[in-house]
Phi, psi and omega in degrees: 000310187291354180281346178226355179200162167082331185236034179101186183294145179283158178226092187302309179301319178294321178296314179297316179298322180294315179297315179296320179293321177301316178299314179301330181271001175111359178286129181232358176248122180236127188243131179220188179193154173305318182300326185292346173253012181054034177086357182270344184085002187298322181290316178296321178297317178300312180297317178301317178295319182293329184264002179302130179091345177234012185310316185286353180261359186230166174250126178250126175245140173217171188226154175230172170133359178247154174261096185289347179269345180280149177295146178292141174250189183298334180267003183106214181284150175293150178275151175202100176241030175296145182310317181294328178288321177302314180297317180298313181295320179298314179298318177298316181297317177302315180294313181298319181283343181068040182225165179262357180206151172252127183290312178231122176251115181260144162279119188296318176216145177296130180261110183293346181269355182232122179304135181300333177297323177292321179296308181298322178295319179294316179293324174302320177295317179296325176294315179299328179280352179083010181273338182225147178260319186220147176269129174234151174238156180231131177059037180262144178269179185303315181296315179298316179301313181297315182294317179294314183297331178291335180269313178209136183304128174275125182272321184215152173238130175251116183210158179289127178207112184203182176296340180268338183227097184243005183301333182294341181299325186282321187237328184276310184300320177299324181290316180294323176296313180301317185270355180074032180266131178285000000 
């Protein structure tokens, strides 16, 4: 994320060198998002350039779920996980990353205006088409996880869990364990 936003000006050669060095040291999972390029694709493009020639040796995760064209509100960008938007962002991500598949496609934030069943179904279709390998959710609670998993298996959950945020121990971790979600 910080290679194109949030922590000052980007340094493309330095970013590519950092990603390549991480790979040389054994890192094989690289995570990006449409949001990290502020809708321009810059973060995914940087990652795609850095992983050129080693694509088949790594796992690429990216995320969708914001309406980058809507004005920012107090909570940040508006959410948008409508099926047609998921497909549009996925096609853009594939192009930006310079790859024929996304290993893990995450919903960046749960969109209360779109049933999670529609989200999981759309990603399931993208998986069937070979454009995506696995469905991931981010910051989802137990009910959302169960409902999504009933439509298409959720492979991974990305959520805050640290010494400062332990609430997930009581309700989220038992569900991911039960359903076999990483």
